[in-house]
C-alpha positions in Angstrom: 124.5 101.1 111.7 124.7 104.3 109.8 127.2 104.6 107.0 129.7 107.5 107.4 128.7 109.0 104.0 124.9 109.2 104.9 123.6 112.7 105.5 121.4 112.7 108.6 119.8 115.9 109.9 120.5 116.1 113.7 116.8 116.7 114.3 115.7 113.4 112.7 114.4 110.8 115.1 116.0 107.4 114.5 115.6 104.3 116.6 118.8 102.8 117.8 119.0 99.8 115.4 118.1 101.6 112.2 120.4 100.7 109.3 121.2 103.5 106.8 123.4 102.9 103.7 125.9 105.1 101.9 124.8 108.5 100.5 121.3 108.3 101.8 119.7 111.6 103.0 117.4 111.8 106.0 115.6 115.1 106.7 114.9 117.0 109.9 111.3 116.0 110.4 111.7 112.3 109.7 111.0 109.6 112.2 112.1 106.0 111.6 111.2 103.0 113.8 113.0 99.9 115.0 114.7 97.5 112.7 114.1 99.5 109.5 116.8 99.2 106.8 117.5 102.0 104.3 119.9 101.1 101.5 122.2 103.4 99.7 121.1 106.6 97.8 117.7 106.9 99.4 116.1 110.3 100.0 113.6 110.6 102.9 112.5 114.1 103.7 109.4 116.1 104.7 107.1 115.3 107.7 107.6 111.6 107.2 107.0 108.9 109.8 108.2 105.4 109.0 107.4 102.4 111.3 109.3 99.3 112.3 111.1 96.6 110.2 110.7 98.3 106.8 113.2 97.8 104.0 113.7 100.6 101.6 115.9 100.0 98.5 118.3 102.2 96.6 117.1 105.4 94.9 113.7 105.5 96.5 112.4 109.0 97.1 110.1 109.2 100.1 108.3 112.4 101.4 109.3 114.9 98.7 106.9 117.6 97.5 103.5 116.4 96.1 103.2 116.6 92.3 100.2 118.9 92.5 100.3 122.4 91.0 98.1 123.7 93.9 100.8 122.7 96.5 102.4 125.7 97.9 104.7 124.4 100.6 102.1 123.6 103.3 103.0 121.4 106.2 101.6 118.0 105.3 102.4 114.4 106.3 103.4 111.0 105.1 102.9 107.9 107.4 104.2 104.5 106.5 103.5 101.5 108.8 105.5 98.4 109.6 107.2 95.6 107.6 106.9 97.1 104.1 109.3 96.5 101.2 109.8 99.6 99.1 111.9 98.7 96.1 114.2 100.7 93.8 113.0 104.1 92.4 109.7 104.0 94.2 108.4 107.5 94.9 105.9 108.3 97.7 104.6 111.8 98.2 102.9 113.4 101.3 99.4 114.8 101.4 98.1 118.2 100.3 96.0 120.8 102.1 93.1 120.2 99.8 93.2 116.4 100.3 93.3 116.2 104.1 97.1 116.7 104.4 98.0 113.0 104.8 99.3 110.1 102.6 99.0 106.9 104.7 100.4 103.4 104.0 99.6 100.3 106.2 101.7 97.3 107.0 103.3 94.4 105.0 103.0 96.0 101.6 105.3 95.4 98.6 105.9 98.3 96.2 108.0 97.0 93.3 110.4 99.0 91.2 109.3 102.4 90.0 105.8 102.3 91.5 104.4 105.7 92.6 102.1 106.6 95.5 100.8 110.1 95.0 99.6 112.8 97.4 96.7 112.0 99.7 96.5 108.3 98.9 95.3 105.8 101.5 96.9 102.4 101.1 95.9 99.5 103.4 97.8 96.4 104.6 99.3 93.6 102.4 99.0 95.6 99.2 101.2 94.7 96.2 102.0 97.2 93.5 104.0 95.5 90.7 106.6 97.3 88.7 105.7 100.7 87.2 102.3 101.1 88.9 101.4 104.7 89.6 98.5 105.6 92.0 97.0 109.0 91.2 96.3 111.5 94.0 93.6 110.6 96.5 93.3 107.0 95.5 92.1 104.5 98.1 93.6 101.0 97.9 92.1 98.7 100.5 93.7 95.7 102.2 95.1 92.7 100.2 94.8 94.4 96.8 97.2 93.2 94.0 97.8 95.5 91.0 99.7 94.1 88.0 102.6 95.6 86.3 102.3 98.9 84.3 98.7 99.4 85.4 97.8 103.0 86.3 95.1 104.0 88.8 93.4 107.3 88.2 93.1 109.9 90.9 90.3 109.5 93.4 89.7 105.8 92.4 88.8 103.3 95.0 90.0 99.6 94.8 88.1 97.4 97.3 89.6 94.8 99.6 91.2 91.7 98.1 90.6 92.9 94.5 93.0 91.9 91.8 93.9 94.0 88.8 95.8 92.6 85.8 98.8 94.2 84.1 98.6 97.0 81.6 95.2 98.3 82.9 94.0 101.9 83.0 91.9 101.9 86.2 89.4 104.8 85.8 86.5 103.3 87.7 86.1 101.9 91.2 86.8 98.2 91.6 84.5 96.3 94.0 85.9 94.3 96.9 86.9 90.8 95.8 86.6 91.8 92.1 89.1 90.9 89.4 89.6 93.3 86.5 91.8 93.5 83.5 91.8 95.0 80.0 93.0 98.3 78.5 90.3 100.2 80.4 89.7 97.7 83.2 86.6 95.6 82.7 85.3 93.7 85.7 85.8 90.0 84.8 84.3 88.3 87.9 85.5 87.6 91.5 89.0 86.9 92.8 88.1 83.3 93.7 91.7 82.2 94.2 92.3 85.1 96.6 89.2 84.2 98.5 90.1 80.6 98.8 93.7 81.5 99.9 92.1 83.3 102.8 90.3 80.1 103.8 86.9 81.6 103.4 84.3 78.8 103.4 83.0 77.7 100.0 79.5 78.3 101.1 80.3 82.0 101.7 82.1 82.3 98.4 79.1 80.7 96.5 76.7 83.1 98.1 78.9 86.0 97.1 79.1 84.6 93.6 75.3 84.3 93.3 74.9 87.9 94.6 77.5 89.1 92.1 75.4 87.7 89.2 72.4 89.5 90.5 74.1 92.8 91.0 75.7 92.8 87.6 73.1 91.0 85.6 72.6 94.1 83.5 73.8 97.7 83.4 71.1 99.1 85.7 73.3 98.8 88.9 71.0 101.0 91.0 67.9 98.9 90.3 69.8 95.7 90.8 71.0 96.7 94.2 67.5 97.8 95.2 66.1 94.4 94.0 68.8 92.3 95.8 67.4 89.9 98.3 67.8 90.8 102.0 69.0 87.2 102.4 72.1 88.0 100.4 72.9 90.9 102.7 73.2 88.5 105.7 76.5 87.4 104.1 79.3 89.7 105.3 81.2 89.5 102.0 78.1 90.5 100.0 77.3 93.3 102.5 80.8 94.6 102.1 80.4 94.8 98.3 77.0 96.5 98.7 78.3 99.1 101.1 81.2 99.8 98.8 78.9 100.4 95.9 76.5 102.6 97.9 79.1 104.6 99.8 79.6 107.1 97.0 77.1 106.8 94.2 78.7 109.6 92.2 81.8 107.5 91.6 82.0 105.5 88.4 82.1 101.7 89.0 84.0 99.2 87.0 81.4 96.6 85.7 81.3 93.8 83.2 79.8 96.4 80.8 82.5 99.0 81.2 83.8 100.4 77.9 
């Protein structure tokens, strides 16, 4: 059902059962999948592809120009998966030429009121951004991450799978998978043990990860600690994921228990 006051460009591709509320605007290069509901006063423009069964709440702005001074009208894209909830006043920008040209969001995410996903971000599945959380450009947020209210993620920052970040954090260093961080300038506080248990990961696996965590972060010499880490630890898939995350880009600053 499309409200008579909605403004839909005739070139837009809408599935037959899409719901669009009053005064919403849908641009020419927009594609919206089955079962997606768009409430009133939503703007969706640009080269934007939205999957199935999403719900987009009033006053969200999806696909408008990136907030990047280098952007000069290039053709870039925004892709949003299935079954996401995008709450009031959320803003999501497409990619830029310098960042690969694509902002991409997975499935089953919840973006609460006034959260922002900047250009060239890669956001996985089952991600929760609480109220007023901005992601800077090029940020990578992996699956099952939760970021607390009013926390800000700096551009290019990576947040590993199943990590949890408390409220009111400035996230300026990469957060390891399964890590938990909080504080004014996000200090790594340990592992997200509750999140691991909720995923029914065996206690033996969690204990091995916990022991490896103590070895990796026993002091500030992260490089040496990784080199000294027993190969037996790396047989554990959770540990190996953390190690690979840390070694993938050694130029990136890492959030540790010693961060200041």
